[in-house]
N, C-alpha and C positions, 0 to 999 in steps of 0.2 A: 495307727492313723487316727487322728481326731475326727469324731463324727459330729458334724454341725447339726444343731437342732434349735431352730428359731421358734418353733411352736411353743416351747416352754416359756419363752420370753414374751411372745405375742399374747399369751393368755392374760398377762398382767401388763399389757401395753399401756393401759390407762395411767399407770404410775409415771411412765415416761412422758405422756402427754401432759399430765399435771405438772411435771417438772419443767417441761418446755414452756408452759404457760408462766411458771415462776420466773424462768429466764427472761421471757419477753417483758414481764412486769418490772423486774429490777432494771432491765435495760432502758425501758421507756421512762421510768421515774428518774433514773440517773442522767439520762440524756437531756430531759427537760430542765432539771435543776442545774445540770452542768452548763447548759447554754446561758442560763440567767446569771449564774455565778461568774462564768467566763466574761460576759459583757461588763459586769460591774468591775471585775478585776482589771480588765483591759483599760477601761476608762480611768480607773484609779491610777494605773501604772503610767498612763499617758499624761496624767495631771502634772502641772508644774509645781504643785504643792508637795513638798517633801513628806509631809505627814500622811499623805495618801499614797504617793508613788512607792515609798520604801516598803511599807507593809505588804502592798500588793505584789511588788517584785519578789519579796521574801517568800510569800505564799506560793507564787508560781514556781520559783526555783526549788523549793522544798518538795512540792508534790510532783514536779517533773523529774527530780533527781533521786527519788527514793522508790524502791520496788513497791508496786501496789499490794503485794501480799503482806509486806511488813506494815504498810498503812492499815490494812484490814485487821491484822492481829492487834495493832495498837488501838484502833477504834473499838474493837470488841472486848479486849481485856483491860487496857489501860484507861481509856476514856471514862468508863463508868466509875472507876476508883477515883480519878481526879475530880470529876464533876459530881460524884456521889449520886449517880442516877443509874437506872437499869435500862439496858439496851438489849433488845432481842436481835436475832441474826439479821432480819430484814432491815432494821433501823441502822445497825452498824454497817451493813452492806451498802445501803443507798447513801449514807453519809460519806463513806470512803470513796465510792465510785463517783459521786457527784462532785466532790472536792477535787478528786484526781482528774476527772474529765474537765472540770472548770479551769484547771491550770493549763491544760492543753488548748482548750477553746479560747482562753484569754490571749494566747499567742497568735491564734488564727485571727481573732478580732483585731488585735493590734497590728498585725501585718496588713490586713485589709484596709484598715483606717489610714495608716501612714502611706499606703500606696496611692491614695487619692491625690491628684495634683493640687498643689498649693493654690492654684488659681481658683479652684472651687471654694476653698475656705475664704479667700479674699473677696470673691464675688458675693458670698453670703453675708460677710461682714459689711460690705459696701451698701447693701440694701437694708442694713439695720438689724440683722438676725443676731440673737445671742447664741452662746455656745450650745445650750440644749436644743434650741430650734434648728440651728445649723446642722447639728449632728443628726437630729431626727428626720429632717426634710431633705437634706442634700447629701451628707457624707455617708451615713449608714445605708440608705437605699442603693447607692452605687457600690459600696464596699461589700455588702452582703452577697451580691451576685458573684463577685470574685471569690468569696469565701465558701460558697455552697459546696464545691467539690471537696474541699478540705474537711468541712463539717461532716459530709457523708462518709468519707474515709475514716474519720475519727469515730463515727457511730458504729461502723463495722468493727473497728478495734475494740470498742467498748463491749460489744456483744461477745467477743472472744475473751475479754478480761473477766466477764461475769462468771466464768468457770471457777474462778478462785473462791467465790463465796461458799462453795460446797464445804470448804475446810472449817468453816465456823457453824455449819449445820443448817444453812439456808437451803430450802427445798427447791433447788433449781434442777435443770436436766441432769447435770453430772451427779448431784447428790442422790437423786432418785435412781439413777443408773447404778450407783454404788450400792444402794440398799437392795435393789432388785438382783444384783449379781450375788449378794450374800444369801438371798432367799432361794434363788434357783440354782446356784453353783454353776452358772453358765456365764462367766465374765466375758468370754470372747464374743458370744452372741450379743450380750447386753451392750458392751462398749462399741461393738460394730454398729448396732442400730443407733446408739447415741451419736457416734461419729457421723453417721449418715444424716441425722437431723441437722447437726451443725454444718455439715458440708453443703446440704441443699440450701439452707437459709443464707449462709455466708456467700455461697456462689451466686445465688440470685441477687443478693445485695450488691456484690461486686459488679455484676452485669448492669444493675441499675445505675451504679455510680459511673461506670464507663459510658453508658448511654447518655446520662445526663451531662457529663462533661463534654461529649461530642455535640450535644444539642447546644450547649452554651458556646462552644467554639464556633459552630455554624452561625449562631445568632450574632456573635461579635459583641462589641461594647454598646 
């Protein structure tokens, strides 16, 4: 019978806390950059100019249709060779996750924007608004409200995707758990605690998403 002993792991629990802080860091940076990249990509894809819409569409399809782990390996090992630069694990991780998230966010933006009634566009143009002003003052404020639940769901998925960065040596929660299991020879206890970390955070995030969706539904349009 296996004898569980969490005390050995808890003595070095600060390593897991440090790793969890690393997870939140890479998630936050990738989320912010992904939202900005996604908006730019969505507007470019909606453009009637082929020179903008085609590259944006290609970027979105490539990053939505390839595994994030492959993208991560490519950024960490191939990108430095191609660009002749040096990237550490954090840089490769946030570049990959930001671009990957941006591709998904772009489709969320696009769906929200095209869902706005054409009458809103026509009304804005009728009072002399140009495209940037119309988008900023009429279209996006309405579209964003519809997109918030999808954004929050994607943020939860991003947090789970960050577990992949451990394979390139970034010190996130999973990476620190791997190191601690090698030190203590207690992988069951270490990974159980790490799983509990992820479960609590993701479960609370999921509850927040459902609560916010319910609030939006009650508020209506």
